[in-house]
Phi, psi and omega in degrees: 000320178300314181299319176297320179295320179297315181296317180295318182295319180295317177300311181295321181297324182284338187257353181264154175295157186306323183292339185256354183289143175249162178296131180244118183230159175186181177298140185304315181302318180292320182294313179298322180294317180294320180293326175292312184292315188278327188232002182058033183265141178229156180300137179240335179199156180205160177195158181268126180276163179294344179273358181094357178272157178260122180265131179232144175248123176248137180230161170237105180304324182297310185260343182082005179286154177212154179218142174246127177238156174237123178250125178273158181308336178282001176092357179274133178248141176235140176290130179260314181199158178209152180192198182228173176067038178292139172226132173275138180237154177282137177302148177218160181263133179300132181093351176280163177285137180268000000 
């Protein structure tokens, strides 16, 4: 039942305008699986936040979709943002010629 609710919340969350979206959370493994199955997204970057959570960016090179999730030490992940037209860029030094 919990898995069905997570799937429903993820689908609803991606289809609502930003002003109407609610926080969508679930077990990290379940969230990653749903993002992989529904959007072909895989982890592309991660970092540890000052709050102790792990921030992850998942992307789909094929579709350009992306999702940012925050996973807390208890294993619960929440969707932070999602969108389209993701592009990976090469790192550059500020002040260098682009």
